[in-house]
N, C-alpha and C positions, 0 to 999 in steps of 0.2 A: 502399333502391335499386335500382333493378330494372337489369339489366346483361346484355348479351349475350356471351358466349364467340365470339372471332374465329375460333382456332383451336388447340383445346384437346385432351389426350389424357389422361387419368388414371386409372392403373390398369385399363389394356387398355381402358375405355369411353369414346368416341369424345362429347366436349361441345360440337363445333362446333356453331356455330348455337342452343344450346338458352340459352333465356332464364330466369334466377335471382332472386329476389330476395335481397338478403345486406345486410349491414351496410354503413353509408355510409363506417367508416374500412376495411373489408376491400374495398370497392370500389373505393376511392380509390387502396389500393395495386396492386390486379389493373390498373387504369388505368395506372398510370403504367409499370408492368410491359408494358405493350401486349396484354395478354391477354384482355381483356374490352372493352366500350363500352358506353357510357351508354345506355340507351333509354327514350326518353321514354315518360311514363305514356297509356293510352290513354284519348282522349276522345272520345266521340261526337258530334257536331255534325248536326246537323239543315239542312236547305237545303227553301228554299221559295221560289217564284216568286210575287212579289207582280204583280198588274196592274192598274190604273188603271181607275176607269168610263172609260168610252165618252165621256159629255161633257165629262171632262178632258180627253182625248186632241181632242175634236173644238176645245175651246175654244184650246188650244194650236198647232190649225194654223190657225185664225180669223188668229192673233196672229204667223203666220209663224216660231216659234220651234218646233223639234225635241227 
């Protein structure tokens, strides 16, 4: 499970904001202790704009629909 440290210093090193992949059981313990928060997995989303053909738009305008 990917988790992000909220505010944590360990061994003189600042772990705040660091994202780490760890075991689910260990992550659950740290989440309950309010040390880390779960991070959603990164998903790439593609967006596209679809434009209908002009004749379809003309037919809709003739019928009075928008």
